[in-house]
C-alpha positions, 0 to 999 in steps of 0.5 A: 724671652729674647726677641731676635733681629734675624738676618737671613743671608743668601749667596749664589756665585757664577761657579755654583750657577754653572755647576747647576746645583739646585740646592744652592739656588737662591730659591732653595736657600730662601725656602730652607732658611725661612723654614728653619727660622719658623721652626726654631724661633717664635719671637723675631723680625726677619731681614733678607740679604742676597748676593746673586753672582758674587764670589765668596772669596772676599767680602766685596759684596753689596748684600753682605756689606749692608748686613754687616753695617746693620750688625755694627749698628747693633740692629742685627743679633742673629745671622742664619746661612745655609752653610759656611761657604755661603757666608765666606770661602776665605778661611782667615776672614771667616774665622775672624768673624765667627771667633772674634767679631760676632761674639764681641758684637753679641751676634748669634751665627747659625749654619743650617746644613753644618748643624752649627749654632754659636749659641751651643758651640763655644770653647769645644770640639765644635770650633775645631770642626768649623775651622776645618770646614772653613779651611776646606772651603778656602782651599777649594776656592783657591784650587777652583780659581787655579783650574779656571785660570789654567783652563782659560789659558789653554783655550786662548792658546787654542785660539778659542773665544772665551770672553763672556761678552760679545763685541759690538757687531757680533753675537754668540753662536747658539751651537758653539759658545766659542764662535761668533756670528755677525749681528746684522743690525749692529754690524751695519753701524760698524760698517758705517763707522769705517765707511765714514772714516775712509771718507775723511770723517774724524772720530769726533765728527762721526760721534756727533753725526750719530748723536744728531741722527739718533743712532743707537749706541752699543750699550743701547743694543745690549739693553734691548737684547737683555745683555745688560741693565745699565742706567745713563748718567745724563738724559741717555746713552750717547756716542763718544769719540773714544767709542768710535776709536775702539771700534776702528782699531779692533781686529775682531772686525776682520775676523781675528781675535787678539787675547792675553793683551792684559794681565792683572798684577797681584801686587796692586790688583790693577790690570796692565797691558802686556808687551805686544809679543805676548799677545795671542792672535787667532787669525780668520777665527770668524766671519769678518764684518770689514774687509782687510783692505779697508781696515788697513787703509783706516789704520794708515789714515789714522796716522801716528799716535802722539806721544802721551805726556803723563801730566800730574793728576789734579786732586779733583780729578774723578770727582768733577762732573758736568752739570749738564750731561753728568760726564766726568770733566777732563783736566787740561794742563797749560799756563792756566790749567782748567777742566772741560767737558769732552762730551760737548763735542758730540752730545749736542748739548749747549750748556756743557762746561767749556772751561772751568779754571782749576785754581778757582775750583780748587780754592772753592772746594778747599774753602767749603771743606774747611767750612764744613769741618770747622762747623762739625768740629772735625778739623783736629780729628781729620788731621790726627786721622790723616797723620795716622793713615800716612804713618801706617802707609809709611810703615807698609812701604818700608816693610816692602823695601825691607822685603825687596832688600832681602830678596835682592840679597838672596838672589845675589847669594844664589848667583854667587853659588851658581857661579862658584859651581860653574868655576869649580866644574861641578856645573856645566853652565852658568846663566848670567841673566839678571832680569829679576834683579833689574826688575827688583831694582826698578821696584826699589826706585819706585818704592824709594820715590813713594817713601820720599814723597810721603815723608815730605807730605807727612812733614808738612802736616806737622806745621800749624796750618796744615790744611791749606791745600787740597789733597786727593786723599782728603777729597776722596775721604769727604767728597762724593762728587762735584757738579759744575754748571759754570765756574761760579755755579758748583754743587758739592755732594758730600759723602753720606748724602750731605749736600752743600752748594 
């Protein structure tokens, strides 16, 4: 008799939790699946994978990723879920796993409430039923997302506070979740920050003073009150000048809430700051912690912001951390570019990195990567994979360019037809607004620049000694993090937990 390595997958999303569905709870799913496995299998090993609070519209879930990793390693040959929606609500991805990936890997898939067992449902009407249900789950998720987004937008327009997180200094009103009440223990710290600023202290000086006196940080208060469970990078949570600045410029402390400041770009998935005129401000929404006069005085005293100079980032940016406090190092441009630990001004630690020259770090890491790849005989393979990845990215960029050109042509044709109707008298007006075409033209300029840069990098790879300089792509592919203690004392942590010093 075949022995089954069974994975029991459980998922509860925030939406399920809000709806209060007891049948979807983690406990009830666990009881249902354990009972099913015990009743229908005799020779098996049982593993449990759980994602609590994760949406089913994508596969960016730690539990399911761990499960699929074992599937790829042939350590699981049966998956059991409560229903298809627990596994995934994405119609296309769910179909790919059920119809192609799992059958290819020899994995049996069981959905208890849907009465589906891939062992008994192959090449028959059962497959149609599964596809239809997955499509319904997918449509339901998309419709729910639209409704939630629309509901939040309306509430913001009404001036209601809709964020799930409370700003430092406030707590949710237990009788009205859209209202904020002052948390006096936190508010006292906020008042002190503004008071010290009025006295002439800089944000760096305030952060350093608070760290010397052991004043608890906003995160520490959240942990104490059970709002989060974060772990500090170093010895503990410390104040930084950035945290002080965020508090000083936040209108929440004078009773106002500013919403719709950011929007997510569906193209790149990144969050961007909206123009100021699109922000929604609700004045006198709650009781203020700081007087308006003091707030205005602080804003004037902080002076004008320097013009931001967006210097090109270094390939090691985001990978280097201070060996002392474990905070990420900042890249500084200049005649001799270097990395430095910003935390040294406020955290009172004497051994933080003051200056580690970028050229030396770059050459050291490059040498270690070359050494590692040559030892593992992976240099040629990496070269080939890099070329393939670049070629794929180039194809995608050129497809986007073709789509933009087609869109431009269509808009131009529509404009021409609208103008023709206006001239012939069949239309009363003609709107000459060219905003969309200007936006597309800007996108086209960015695309052309990206294609040009990528083609140049691709051409350089064709040379014999291609791997003579670091690239952010290579570093990200191989390096997890790099701890810098001194310029000549560096620890490189490779991905997959391999370490070199």
